[in-house]
C-alpha positions in Angstrom: 0.0 0.0 0.0 1.1 3.6 -0.6 3.0 5.3 2.2 1.5 8.5 3.3 3.3 11.7 4.3 1.5 14.6 5.8 2.7 18.3 5.8 0.6 20.7 8.1 0.4 24.2 6.9 1.8 23.6 3.3 1.6 27.3 2.4 2.7 27.9 -1.2 3.3 24.2 -1.6 6.9 24.5 -2.6 7.9 21.7 -0.2 4.9 19.6 -1.0 5.8 19.3 -4.8 9.5 19.0 -4.2 8.9 16.3 -1.7 6.5 14.4 -4.0 9.1 14.4 -6.8 11.7 12.9 -4.5 9.4 10.1 -3.2 7.2 9.2 -6.2 5.9 6.0 -4.6 4.5 7.9 -1.6 1.4 10.1 -1.3 2.2 13.4 0.0 -0.6 15.3 1.6 -0.7 18.9 2.5 -3.3 20.7 4.5 -3.5 24.4 4.4 -6.0 26.9 5.9 -5.6 29.6 3.3 -7.9 28.5 0.5 -5.9 30.5 -2.3 -2.8 28.4 -1.8 -4.8 25.0 -1.9 -6.4 26.2 -5.3 -3.1 27.2 -6.5 -1.7 23.7 -5.7 -4.6 22.0 -7.1 -4.2 23.8 -10.4 -0.5 22.9 -10.6 -1.3 19.3 -9.7 -3.8 19.0 -12.5 -1.7 21.0 -14.9 1.4 18.9 -14.4 -0.4 15.6 -13.7 1.2 15.0 -10.4 -0.7 12.1 -8.9 1.2 11.6 -5.6 0.3 15.0 -4.2 -3.0 15.6 -2.3 -3.6 19.3 -1.3 -6.4 19.9 1.0 -8.0 22.9 2.3 -9.0 23.0 5.9 -8.4 23.5 9.6 -5.8 20.8 10.5 -7.2 20.5 14.1 -10.7 19.4 12.4 -9.5 17.6 9.3 -6.6 15.5 10.3 -8.4 13.4 13.0 -11.3 12.8 10.5 -9.1 11.9 7.6 -6.4 9.4 8.8 -6.5 6.1 10.7 -4.6 5.4 13.7 -0.9 4.3 13.0 -1.3 5.3 9.2 1.3 8.1 8.5 4.9 7.4 7.8 6.0 11.0 8.4 4.5 14.2 9.7 6.1 17.6 8.6 5.6 20.9 10.3 7.4 23.7 8.4 7.7 27.1 9.7 4.3 27.3 11.4 2.9 30.7 12.4 4.4 31.9 15.6 1.2 33.9 16.6 3.3 36.6 18.3 0.7 38.2 20.6 0.1 36.5 23.8 -3.7 36.6 23.3 -3.3 34.7 20.1 -0.9 31.8 21.5 -4.0 29.6 21.8 -4.1 29.7 17.9 -0.7 28.0 17.7 -1.2 24.9 15.7 0.9 22.5 18.0 -0.6 22.0 21.4 -0.7 18.9 23.8 -4.1 17.7 22.6 -3.2 17.9 18.9 0.2 16.3 19.4 -1.6 13.4 21.2 -3.7 12.8 18.0 -0.7 13.3 15.7 1.4 10.7 17.7 -1.6 8.2 17.5 -1.6 8.7 13.7 2.2 7.8 13.3 3.1 4.3 12.3 5.2 2.6 15.0 8.4 3.7 12.8 6.9 6.9 11.9 8.8 10.1 12.2 8.0 13.9 12.8 10.1 16.7 11.4 9.7 20.2 12.5 11.7 23.4 11.6 11.3 27.1 12.2 13.2 30.3 12.2 11.8 31.6 15.3 14.0 30.3 18.1 11.3 31.0 20.8 8.7 28.9 19.0 11.2 26.3 18.3 12.1 25.8 21.9 8.5 25.7 23.0 7.5 23.1 20.2 10.6 21.0 20.8 9.9 20.6 24.4 6.4 19.6 23.7 7.4 17.2 20.9 10.1 15.6 23.1 7.6 14.8 25.7 5.9 12.3 23.3 8.6 11.4 20.7 12.2 10.4 20.8 14.7 12.8 19.3 17.3 12.2 16.6 20.3 14.3 15.7 19.5 16.7 13.1 21.3 19.7 11.8 20.3 19.9 8.1 16.9 19.3 6.4 16.9 15.6 5.7 13.9 15.5 3.4 15.5 17.0 0.2 12.6 19.5 -0.3 12.4 23.1 1.0 9.4 25.3 1.6 9.2 28.9 0.4 10.0 30.1 3.9 13.3 28.0 4.2 14.4 29.2 0.7 13.9 32.8 1.9 15.9 32.1 5.1 18.7 30.7 3.0 18.6 33.8 0.7 18.9 36.1 3.7 21.2 33.9 5.7 18.7 33.5 8.5 19.2 30.6 10.9 16.8 27.7 10.9 16.2 25.4 14.0 15.2 21.9 13.2 14.4 18.7 15.1 13.7 15.2 13.7 11.9 12.7 16.1 10.6 9.1 15.9 7.9 7.3 17.8 9.0 4.1 19.3 10.6 1.7 16.9 14.4 1.5 17.1 14.3 0.9 13.3 14.5 4.8 13.0 17.8 5.1 14.8 19.4 3.0 12.0 17.4 5.0 9.3 19.0 8.3 10.3 22.7 9.2 10.3 24.1 12.0 12.4 23.0 14.5 9.8 19.5 12.8 9.7 20.2 12.2 5.9 17.5 9.4 5.5 13.7 9.7 6.4 11.0 7.4 5.4 9.2 4.2 6.1 6.6 1.8 4.8 2.9 2.4 5.5 -0.3 0.5 5.1 -3.4 2.3 3.7 -4.0 5.4 5.9 -7.4 6.6 5.0 -9.7 6.2 7.9 -12.5 3.8 7.5 -14.9 5.7 9.7 -14.5 9.2 8.1 -18.0 8.8 6.4 -19.8 8.7 9.8 -17.7 11.8 10.9 -18.2 13.9 7.7 -20.5 16.9 7.7 -21.3 19.6 5.4 -18.9 21.8 7.3 -15.8 19.3 7.0 -16.7 18.9 3.2 -16.4 22.6 2.8 -13.1 22.7 4.5 -11.7 19.9 2.3 -12.5 21.8 -1.0 -12.0 18.8 -3.1 -14.0 19.8 -6.2 -11.1 20.9 -8.2 -9.4 17.6 -8.3 -10.8 14.2 -9.1 -7.6 12.4 -7.9 -8.1 14.0 -4.4 -11.7 12.8 -4.5 -10.6 9.4 -5.1 -8.0 9.3 -2.4 -10.5 10.4 0.2 -13.4 8.6 -1.3 -15.1 8.2 2.2 -15.5 12.0 2.3 -16.2 12.6 -1.2 -17.9 9.4 -2.5 -18.1 10.1 -6.1 -14.9 9.7 -8.1 -15.6 10.9 -11.6 
């Protein structure tokens, strides 16, 4: 079955498409709250006929638990999430204890989690949270071979980027990663949740915004039953 990787907050989808070209046998799913970036990604997907990319419009807190089955993801990527600088907005930060519990439950036993940010304060907060649930691997460089728009800008302006790679509970991952975490991957059984139909609603279907892509409809058939 096709391994599934999930990028939370894909933005302009630079990383999503680059990663998909590196792992053509994997399905790379990107979730993004800003609809314009999803529509742009769907147009590129159709124009270039890239079938192992799945851009989805939605709120990750709501969509992710509905879309994926437990222990179904080989890799979760969190690239440069919004720091929500104002204290009253901290509650909007995407990673919190409850959501992390869900994400950990969706990782395969040998699954990995990669996080990077150019905001040291946020990196320290998220790293501490991640290390409370996952095991850390040495990581100085981006091991995935794909770069987000933000990472490219950081390189252009020589701005430091802080990274952490973690694994769930399988010692296999210690052999997968070198000191520079140069290898990330893993096998995965079918990851689409079997009970998403019962959980779906008109609101979640709106979030998914799948009408622009029949390939996306087919991937999440339980949420969009008609595959034209």
